[in-house]
C-alpha positions as CSV (number, residue, x, y, z in Angstrom):
1,G,-61.2,-66.2,4.6
2,G,-62.7,-62.9,5.8
3,F,-65.5,-60.7,4.4
4,G,-63.5,-59.6,1.4
5,T,-62.9,-63.2,0.4
6,L,-66.6,-64.0,0.8
7,D,-67.5,-60.9,-1.2
8,E,-65.2,-62.0,-4.1
9,M,-66.4,-65.6,-4.0
10,F,-70.1,-64.6,-4.1
11,E,-69.4,-62.0,-6.8
12,A,-67.6,-64.6,-9.0
13,L,-70.4,-67.1,-8.5
14,T,-73.1,-64.5,-9.3
15,L,-71.3,-63.5,-12.5
16,I,-71.1,-67.1,-13.6
17,Q,-74.6,-67.9,-12.5
18,T,-76.2,-65.0,-14.4
19,H,-74.0,-65.6,-17.5
20,K,-72.4,-62.2,-17.2
21,S,-69.1,-64.0,-17.2
22,G,-67.9,-67.2,-18.8
23,K,-67.5,-70.2,-16.5
24,F,-64.1,-70.3,-14.7
25,P,-62.9,-72.4,-11.7
26,V,-64.0,-71.2,-8.3
27,I,-62.0,-73.3,-5.8
28,L,-62.3,-73.2,-2.0
29,I,-59.4,-74.7,-0.2
30,G,-60.0,-76.3,3.2
31,K,-63.1,-78.4,3.5
32,K,-63.2,-78.1,7.3
33,F,-63.0,-74.3,7.0
34,W,-65.7,-73.9,4.3
35,N,-68.0,-76.7,5.4
36,G,-70.3,-74.7,7.6
37,L,-70.9,-72.0,4.9
38,I,-71.4,-74.7,2.2
39,N,-73.9,-76.5,4.4
40,W,-75.8,-73.3,5.0
41,I,-75.9,-72.5,1.3
42,K,-77.3,-76.0,0.6
43,D,-79.7,-76.1,3.5
44,V,-81.0,-72.5,3.4
45,L,-80.4,-71.0,0.0
46,L,-81.1,-74.2,-2.0
47,E,-83.5,-76.3,0.1
48,E,-85.5,-73.9,2.3
49,E,-85.6,-70.7,0.4
50,K,-85.0,-72.0,-3.1
51,N,-82.9,-68.9,-4.0
52,I,-80.5,-71.0,-6.1
53,S,-80.8,-74.1,-8.2
54,P,-78.9,-77.4,-7.7
55,E,-76.6,-76.6,-10.6
56,D,-75.4,-73.5,-8.8
57,I,-73.8,-75.7,-6.2
58,D,-71.6,-77.1,-8.9
59,L,-70.2,-73.7,-9.7
60,M,-67.6,-74.1,-7.0
61,E,-65.3,-76.9,-5.9
62,I,-64.0,-77.5,-2.4
63,V,-60.7,-79.2,-2.0
64,D,-58.2,-79.7,0.8
65,T,-54.8,-79.3,-0.8
66,P,-53.2,-77.0,-3.4
67,E,-52.4,-80.1,-5.4
68,E,-56.1,-80.9,-5.6
69,A,-56.8,-77.4,-6.7
70,V,-54.2,-77.6,-9.5
71,N,-55.7,-80.9,-10.6
72,Y,-59.2,-79.4,-10.7
73,I,-58.0,-76.4,-12.7
74,N,-56.3,-78.7,-15.2
75,D,-59.3,-81.0,-15.5
76,F,-61.6,-78.0,-15.9
77,Y,-59.7,-76.5,-18.8
78,K,-59.4,-79.9,-20.5
79,K,-63.1,-80.5,-20.1
80,Y,-64.1,-77.2,-21.6
81,H,-61.3,-77.2,-24.2
82,L,-60.0,-73.9,-22.9
83,K,-56.7,-72.5,-21.9
84,P,-56.1,-70.4,-18.8
85,N,-55.3,-66.8,-19.4
86,F,-52.2,-66.8,-17.2
């Protein structure tokens, strides 16, 4: 949850957004923890500055439990007919 985590998250989102990487699940666990940053992204980057598009918000998923994260990962790979590489 520190600067390194934020760096990795934004790097992953940027690679997906710019099509330099294939789409993969970016999951943030803990809605209460991440809510302030996500609201800032939506309010400032998306609405005020228009630095991202509405589709970019959908590049990440915010959940509260590890079980929700696993379900999201499973659903993601079923939806895109892919298999995880682990």
